[in-house]
Structure formats: structure tokens, C-alpha cells
N, C-alpha and C positions, 0 to 999 in steps of 0.2 A: 297189470300185475303189480307194478310199483305201488300204486295207491292202496293195494290190499294191505301193505305193511302197516299203514296208518289206520285204515278203516276197521280191520279185524279186531284189534284191541278195543276200539270204541264200541263195536257191535257186541263184543263179549261183555263189556261193562254194562251196556243197556240191558242185555238179556238177563244177566245175573242180578242186576240191581233192581229192575222193575218187575221181572217175572220169576225171580228165584223162588218165591214162596209157592208158585204154581208148578214149577218143573222139579222142585226138590233140591236138596243139598248136593247130592251126588251128581245130578245132571248139571247143576251150576258149576261145580268143580271141573267136570269133564269138558264142558263146552268152553269155558274160559281158558283152560289149559290147552285145549286143542287149537283154538283160534290164535292164541298168542304163539303157540309153537309153529303153526303154519306161517305166521308173520316172521318168525325167526328163520325159518327155512328160506323164505323169499329174500330176506335180508342177506343171507349167505350167498344166494344166487346173484344178487345185485353186487355184492362185494367182489365176487369172482369176476363178474363182467367188468367191473371198474379196474381190477388188477390186470386182466388178460387183454381186454379190448379197449381200455381207456374210456369206458362208457361214462358219459355225463349227460344229464338231462335236468331241465327245470320245468316241471309239469305244473301248469296253472290250473288250480282246482276251481277257483272262482275269484271274481273281483270283490274286494272287501271294502276299501275306502277309495273314493275318487272325488277329491275336493281340491280345486286349484292345482297347486304343484304336488300335492300329497296323493300319490297313487300307490296303493298297497293291495297286494293280492294274497289270497290263500294259495299256497304253492307247496310243492314237494321238490326241493332242490337236491339233486343227487350229484355229489362230487366225491373225491377221495376222502375228504374229512367227514362228511355226513355219512358216507357208506361205512366207515369204521364205527361211528357212533350207532348206526342202525344195528350192526352186528352185536355190539356190546349190550345195548339196551334190550333188544328183543331176546337175545340168547339167554342172558342172565334172568330176565323177567320170566321167560318160559320155564326155566328150571325152578325158579322160586314158586311159580304157580303149581308145578307138579309136587314140589316138596311140601307145599302148604296143605295138600290133600291129606298127608299123614300128620303133619304137625298140628293142624287145626281140627283134627278129627273129633275132639270132644267139645268144640266151641259151638254154641247154639246159633251163631249168626254167620255161618260160612258163606252164604250167597253174598251178603253185604261185604264181607272181607274180600272175596274174589273180585267183586265189582270194583272195589277201591283199587286193588292191584292193577286191574286192566285199565282203569281210568288214569292211573298214575303213568302207566306205560304209554298210553295215548298222548298225554300231555308232554312227556319227554320227547316223544317222536315228533310232535309238532314243533318243539323247540329246535331240535337238531336238523330238521329238514327245511327250516325257514330260509327264505331268500331276502328277508328284510327284518329290521329291528322290531317292528310292531308285532309280527307273528312270533318272533323269538320271545318278546315280552309276554305274549299270551301264554305260550308254553311255560315260560319262566314262572308266571303266577299260577298256572295250572298245577305244576308239580309242588308249589308251595301250599296250595289249597289241599291237594291230595295228601301231602305229608301231614297236614293238620288232621285229616280224617284218619289216617293210618296210625300215627303216633298215639292219638287219643281213641283208638278203636275200642279199647276196654274202658269206655267212658264212665263206668261206675267206680273206677279207681280214681281217687282224687289226684294222685301223683301223675297218672296218665293225662288227665285233663290239664294239669299245670304244665306238663312237658309239652303238650300240643300247643297250648297258648304261647309258651315261651318260644318255641320254634317259629311260630307264625309271627310274633312281634319282632324278634331279633332279625328275621329275614326282611321285615318291612324297612328296617334301617338301610340295609344294603339295596333293597329294591328302589328306595327313594333316590339313591345315588344313580342307579341304572336308569331310572326314568329321566332324571336331569340330564344324564349323558345323551340319551336319545333325543331329548328336546334340543340340546345344543347342536347335535349333529344335523337335525333338520333345519335349525336356524342358520347354520353356516353353509351347509351343502344343498339345502333345498330339496332333499330327498332322504328317505330312510332305507332304500334298497341297497343291499350290500354292494353289488357290482357298480352301481352308479356312484356310491360314496367312494369306494376303494379306487375306482378308475381315475378319479379326479386327482388323487394324491400323487402318485408317481409321475403322471404327465406334467403336473405343475412343477414338481421338483426337478424333473429332467430339464425343464425350460429355464430353470434358475429363478422361477417366480413361486413364492410360497405364501400367498395371502391367507390360505386356510391354516397353515401350520404356524405361522409367526404372529398372527393377529393377537394383540394383547387384550386380555379380558380380566376384569376384576371380579373375584369371587370371595366372599367372606372377608373383604378388606385386603385381599392379597392379589398381586398381579400374576397371571399365568399366561403362558402361550396357549392358544386355543387347543392345539393337539394334546398338550400336557393335561389340560383340564378335562378334555373328553376322556382320555385314557384313564385318568385317576378316578373319575366318576364311574366309568364302566367297571373298573377294578373294585370299587367299593361294593357294587352289586355282586361281583364274583366273590368277594370276601365273605359276604353274608351267606350266599348259597353254598359255597365250598368250605365254610367253617374255618376261616383263617383267624389268627389271633385277634382278639378284641371282639370279634363277632362269632366266636366258636362255641359259646357257652350252651347253645341249644343242642349241639351234637351228642354229647354223652347222655343228656336227659332224654333224648329221642329213643333210648333203649327201653323206655317204658312200653313201647309198642311191641307187638309180637315179633319174634325173631326173624321170620321171613321178611318183615318190613325193614328191619335193620339191614339185612343183606341187600335188598333192592335199593334202599336209599343210599347206603354207604358204598356199594360196589359199582353200580352201573348207572344210576339215574341222577338224583338231585345234586349230590355233592360234586359230580363231575361237570355239571353245567357251567360252573365258573371257569374251569380250565378250558372247556370248549369255547366259551365266549372270548377269552383272551387270545386263543389260537385263531379263531375265526377272524378276529380283528387285528391280526398281525400286520396288515398294511398300515394301520394306524399306529400301533405300538412301536414299529420299527423306526418311526420318526420322533419318538418321545423317550429320550434317554432318562429323563427324570422318572417317568412312570415305570420303565423297566428296572431301574435301580430300586424304586420303592417295592415293586413286586418281588425282587430278589431278596430284599431285607425282610419283608413280611413272610415270604415263603420259608426262608431258612430259620427265622425265629419261631414260626409255627412248628416246624419239624422238630426242633430241639425242645420246645416247650411241651408238646404233646408226648414226646418220648419220655421225658423226665416224669411226667405225671403218670404215665402208664406203668412205670416201675413199681408203684406202690398201691395201685388199685386192686381191689379184691373181687369186684363184679366181673365175671368172665366176659360179658358183652361190652362193658365199659372199657376194658383193656383193649379190646379189638377196635372199639370206637375211637379211642385216642390214637391207636395205630393208624386208622384211616385219616385222622386229622394230620398226623405226622407225614404220611405218604402224600397227601395233597400238598403239603408244604414243599416236598420234593418236586412235585409237578410244577408248582408255581415258580420256584426259583430256577427251574429248567427254562420256563418261558422267559423269565427275567434276564437270563444270559443269552437269549435269542435261540435256544434249542427247542423250538416249538414242536418239531417232529419227535424229539426224544420225550418231551412231556406227553405227547399223545401215545407214544409207545408204552410208557409206564402206565398211563391211564388204561390202556388195552390189557396189559398183563395183570395189572392190579385188580381189575374186575374179576378175573378168574380166582386168584388165590384169596382175595378178601371175601368174596361170596362163599368160597369153600370154608373159610374159617368161621364166618358168621353162621352158616348153615350147620357146620360141624358143632359149633357151640350150642346151637339149638338142639342138636341130637343129644348132647350131654345134658342139657337142661331137661329135655324130655325124659331121659333116663333117671334123673334125680328128682322128678316130679316138681319141676319149676324152681328148683334151687339154683341160684346163680353165683353164690359165694364160693370161690375156689378153695377157701380154707375149710369148707364143709365137704370137700370131695377127697380124691386121692385113692390110689391103689386099685383103679378099676380098668386098667388097660386090658386085662384078660376078659373082663365082662363086656367091654365095648371094643372088640379088636378092630372092626372095620372103621369105626369112627376115629379110633386112635391112629391108625395108619394114615387115614385120609387127612386128619388134622396135622400130622407130622409133615406130610407133603406140602400142605398149605403154609406151614410155619417155615419150612426150608425155602419155599419160593419167596415168602415175604422177607426173610432175612437176607436174601441174596446169595444163597448157597450155590456154589459153582454148578453150572449147566442147567439150573432151573430158571424159570421165566424171570423172576425178580433179579437174578444175577445179571442178565443182559440189559434190562431196562434201568434199574436203579444205579448200577455201576456206570452206565453210560451217562447218566445225569451228572454224577460226580466228576467224571472225566471231562465232559464238555464245559462244566463250570470252571474247572482248573484251566482248561485250554482257552477260556475267555481272555485270560492274561491280565486282567485288571484286579484291583484290590478286592472289590466285592466278589468277583469270581473265585479268588483264592479263599476268602472267608467262607463262601458258600460251600466250596469243596471240602474245606476242613470240618465245617459243621456237619456236612453230609456224611463224612466218614465217621465222626463221633456218634452221630445219630444212628448210623447203621449198626454200630456196636451196641448202643442202648436198645435198639429194636430187637436185636438178637437176644439180649438178656431178658427183656420183659416177655418176649414171645416164648422162650424156653421155660421161663418161670411159670407161665400159664400151662404149658404142657406137663411139666414135672409135678406141679401142685395139683393138677386135675387128675392125672392118670397114674402117677407114681407115689411112692411113699406109703404111709399108713392110711387106712380108710378112716375118715374123720367125721362122717355124718352120723349123728346120734338119733335122728328122726327116721331115717330110712335104712333098713338093713341092706347090706351089700348084695344079698341074694335077690332083693327086689329090683335092683338096677338091671336094665336089659338093653340089648342093642335095638336100634331103630328099625322100623319095617323097610322093605325094599323101596317103597315109593319115596322114602326120604333118603335112602342110601344111593340110589341110582343117580340123582342130580349131583350128589357129592362126588361120585366116581367120575362123571363127565367133567366136572369142574377141576378135578385132580389132573385129568389128562391135559386140560388147558394150562393148568399151573406148571406142569412139567415141560410141555413142548411149545407153548405159544411164543416164548422168547426166542428160542432157537430157530423156529420156522419163519418168524416174521421180522427178525432183526434186520436183514438186508432190505426188506421192503420198506420198513419204517425209517431206518437210520441211514442206510447206504453203507458204503465201504470206507471206513476210516475218515469220516467227515465229509466225504463226497455225497451230498444229499441225494437221496433217492428221487428219481423222476416222478415217483408216485404222487408226491405232494405238489407238483408244479402248478396246478390250477387252484390249490386250496390255501397254501401258506406262502407268504411273501417274505423273502429274506433280502434286506437291504445290502447286507454283506454276507457272503457264504460262510458257513461254519468252518472252523479251523480243520484243515486236512492233516495236521500233524498228529503223530502218535503221542499219547501221553507218556510220561516217564514210567518205567517199569514199576517203580515203588508204589505209584498210585494205582496201577493196574492190579498188583498182587496184594497190596496192604489190606484193602477192605475185605476181600474174600478170606484172607488169613485171619483177620479179627473175627469174622463170622464163624469160622471153623473152631477157633480157640474158645469162643464163647460157649460152645455146647458143653464140653466137660466142665468148664468153669461154672456154668449155671447148674449143672447136675450136682456139683459139690456144694454150692450155696443153698439150693432149695430141696435137696434130698438127703445128702450125706451129713451136712453140718448146718442144720436150720438155726441152731442157737447163735451162730456167728452173725447171721442177718439180723436176728432180734437184738443182739448186743449192739450192733452198729446203729440200728434204728433208735435204741434207747440212748446211746451216746450222742446222737445227733438229732435230738427231739425237735428243735426249731426247724431244721431242714426237712425232717420227715413230715412234720405237720404242714409245712409249706407246700410240699409236693402232694400230700394226702388231700389238702384243701384246694388243690388245683391252682396254685399260685394266688389264691384268694380273689380271683376275678369275680366270682359270684357275690362274695361278701362286699367287695368294693362297689360293684354295681348296685347292690342292695342299699348301701349307705348313701352313695353319691347320687344315684339316679332314681331308684325305686322309692326310697323313703321320702326324698325331697319331692318327687312327683306326687306321692300320696298326700303329703302335707299341702302342696299347692292345690291338688284336686279337692281335698276336704274343705280348704278355705273357700275355693270358688263355689263349691256345692252349698256350704252352709251360709256363706255371706252373700255372694253374688247371685246364686240361683234361688235359694230359699228366701232370703231377706229382701233382696232388691227386685229380681225379676218376678218371682212368685208373689212377693209381698206387695209390690205395686202393680202387678199384672193380674193374673187370674184369681189369686187368693185375695188380693186387695179389693178387686171389683166384686167378688162374691161376698166378701164381708160387708161391703157397703150395701149391696142389694139385700143381704140378709137383714141388716139393721133397718133399712127402709121398709122391708116386708113386715118386720115385727111392729114397727110404728104404725104402718098402714093397717095392720091386723086389729089394732085397738079401735079403729073406726067401726069394725064389725061387731057392734055391741048387741044388736037385736032390738034396740029401742027405736020406735018410729020417729020420735022427736029429734034423736041424734041424726038420723038420715035426712029429716026435713031441714035441720040446721045446716048440714053439709051442702045440700042442694041449694039452699039460700045463699050460702057463701059462694058457690060456683056460679050461680046466676048473677050475683052482684059483680063478681070478677069479670064475667063475660060482658055484662052491660057496660062496665067501666071501660073495657077495651074498645067496644063499639063506639062509645061517646068520644073517646080520645081520637080515634081515626076520623 
């Protein structure tokens, strides 16, 4: 039964990809949606068994590599951590599959799209169920490849092709770091299997002997402890996949893909892989204070950066994309302060409300005939009542409104960062609170400018806008249920009671020191929800009642407004520093080294010499007998001379 979770999405992808043109569009949609939904149901059963019966299993599918000390299996490792990821990935993926039946109804390449979705799901499942770094890397690269397919699905659009290439290349930077980290792990530990690596660390430390942890290594001219270098390299991979600052630029551009792709990538699969990697490697990270501090700083910087940029964006999908980037920052600084279980809790709840917001935005885009600019919308809450209510639920959950899922998970991150008790923890908590306020502002800005105020679209009459079909609304409704209740239901399971970590994580997450069992001060408990509540009427005033005030503030602060509108100029900086210089180097190497040197003295040079010799030799073909007789005489004389010399 367990293996069906992995194999069913793969079978769905093969059927739709190779036989879609024979079985038809509708059958491709139904088969892929059904098989992935069955996978989701089985995942829920596994999750239930893990919770109730402490079920754990490592199912060996096949032997993959067996060379010297390198022994790697294809396996399906079921433990508390992977069971959570199985539910998140398959459940969101199944709803995205069903939603796509309605959203992609006018697309001529539906079987190919459904095949890509299922293949994406399979790759992510291989990643989260791995019991070794090599299989994890296979799944890691698999979701990267599938993201290229899906982001560039509408390949006839130049912008979609550029976005797909950008996502692929930026992730290569992080993947290079991950590969180096895996190489270093094998070099030091002699194995890449999780259990064999992790079991060596605590036992050595308990004995007071730390050869693996304290061994000095030189990397890029700097001295590192081995464990610090391993953790930083692994985190570099996580930064690329989870779009942390400096390697985040691919994420908003990924909105060029169809909206279901955005929901799948941003809610449940690719971007959560980095968080999963850090949590899975908690036995390593707990011994690297340097890496944890770096993760905290990068996470909280990403959170505030993405939130500020989202304040001024006008593309409905890009606003939600930067929201994803910001929320991933929360998850990372939670891992940085050692609250791995809280990070996973937020990953779990975030999957529901972020998928709800993306699919809800798709419903809006569907109603506006592919219009994505929120300034071209407005006043349609009565025309799209179900989408409106469901997106409000998603927004309330995202902003951390009391009693919804985001309230339990995001506020817990802020509280545990504060309870860390060190300078970085306090900074992270402060930035987390301020970012929560910004999150609420830009989220309600999206809602009010999309659904309230005057209708602003001149190309589409308001009468032409319409609610989405049931096949699109049902997934939204199910995600709304998760957005409301997931936090309340699973808080005790994921976090425990006031810092007493739940036994659920005992076999999956390693804590060198237990999380603080103290209660946070009342001001930090109530301050963030109070800000979230206050921000609703404040946002309504700014974006509905007094729009001129916002415009005046933007005009009065043009440098700051342009700075945020241009996303802190990261793309421009990379364009000048990396891309342009790389192009110049490439052109030089192409024109001088390749064309003049290699081709000039290689194939082109040889061909020119042969051509010249051929032209010279051709002159001997005159057709006159005495010319041929003369040449024969010269040849005979040369041959005779050689024979006499010998």
C-alpha cells in the first residue's frame, strides 16, 4: 500500500504523457486526478497510523549503487517527518489536479500539462521519502526539472521561456552547494545514508570525541569546522530551492506558468524542499551554531525583504509569490532558533492557505479573462461571491488572524524566537512582528483592490465577469477548511504544550537542547494579533476610502517607492555584475578563443589548407596528354631516386 503513494503519480504521468493523445483530454484529466487523489488518501492513512500507532518503516525498493563503501538504495522511508510531507504534497497536488480540469479547459495541451503535474508530484515524493542524500538529490533535481517544464509550459511566450530558464539556472547555484555538501558528507562519514550519518554524530559527541565536528577544513581560502561547512553548503542548496534572499529572483518570475503551477510549486512542493532538508538534517545543524545563526539572519532578512516588495506590486500572483518568499523566511528563522517542529507546523498550515490564495487568484484571473493587474479590477465581490469569501478566509489565515491556522503557527515562530533568549532571537522576533503587520497590509490591499471600490477594467465589462465552475470551487472549499482548522487541530501534535516538545517528532528531529518551556510575556502573545486586527480597517481606509493618500505618499517618497517597485534592484544588480560580464566573457571566448584559435587552427584551418591544395591540384587536370606524361615522368624520376638512395 505504501509504495502506491509514489508509484501512482508516476503511472499517471506516464499514461497522460505518452498516451494522452490516444485516450483524449478528458480521460487524461480524470486518470491523473484520480490516481493522485488515491495517493493522497493513502498518505492520510499513513499519517494516521504514524500518529496513532507510531508506525515507522523503511521500505527498500531496489539497490541503486553498491560500490566500495557507497551503498545507496531506492527506498521509501516513512517516519513522522516524511508522513507530514506526504500529506502536504499529495493532498495539495490532488486538489491542484482537480482544479486544473476547470482552469485549463481551453488549453490545447491538457494531457501534457497533467503529465507534468503528476511527474512533479512523483519527484517531490521521491525527495521526501528518501533515506539517503543521493535519492534526496535525485528528487531535488527532479522537481527542478519539472519546474522548468511547468513554468515554461506556454513555451510560445518569450517571457515564459525566460522565466523557466531563470528558475533553472538560479537553482543550479544552490544545487552546486548541495552537491558539494553531499560530497563532503561522504568524504567525512564514508556514507550518505541518513541514519548512518546522524548516528555517528551524537555518539561521538557523547564520548567527548568530535573528530567529524571539529576537523578544520579550508574552503575558498577560509577555515571552517567540518560541521559548519557541511551545514552551510546544504543551506546554500536550501536557499536556492526555497527562494531565500540572493537566490530568490526566480520565484516571482515563475508566475509566468499557469496558476495551478504556482499553487503547486509555492504551497506544497518545490519551495518547501529547502525547509524539509534543514529539518531532516537537524542532527547536523544542532552542532553548528554558525550555520544556525546564518539561517536565522537569512530567514528574517528574506521575510522583511519580500514583505516590503509585496506592498507595491500590482500583479495579483506576484503579490502572493512574494508572500510565499516571506513566509519561507519565517520557516527558516524558526529552524535557525532550533524550533524545527514549529517550522514544520508553519509549513503544514501554510500549504493550505497559500494554495487557497493562489487558486483563488486563478479564479479571479479566470473571471477577468487572464487579467492579473489588481489596478484593473475592483468592485466584483458580488459577481464572485464564493471566490471572494474563500480568498478572505485564506487572507485571514495568512495574516495570522486569531483562531485560524496561521495564527497558531506563525505566532508560535515569533514566540519561540523570542524565547531563544539571545540577540539574534530577539531581532528575529521583532522583525517577525513587523513583517506580520506588513503581511496584513499587502494581503488586505490585494483583497480590497481586487473586490472592492470601483470597477476599473475598460476592456471587460463587469457583466462579463463570472464565478468559476464547481470543479474549481470545490478544491478552494476544501483548502478553506484546512486553512481554518489545521492550526487548531494539529497544534498539540506538532508543537506540544508550552515548549514541551511533542513525542511525535522523537524519531525525526534531533534537539541538542530542549526548547524553552517558559511562557512568552503577554505583550508578545497579544501584540501581533492586535496588529493584524487593526490593520484591516487601516487597509480599508488606505485602499478603498482614501486612495489619494497612498498616491501622495508614493509621490512624496519616489526613491523608496521605486526601490520597492524594482524589488530592491536585485535583478538589475545581477544584470550588471553577473549577466553582462558573463556575456562579455562569453563573447570574447566565442569570437577569439573558439572562432579564431580553436576553429581557426583546427577544423576551419585544416579545411582551408585542404581547399587550397585541392585548387592547386585541380590545375593539373588540364586534359592535355603531354601534361599528364610530364607528371608521370616526374613521379617516376622521384621514385627512381628514392630506390637508388636506399
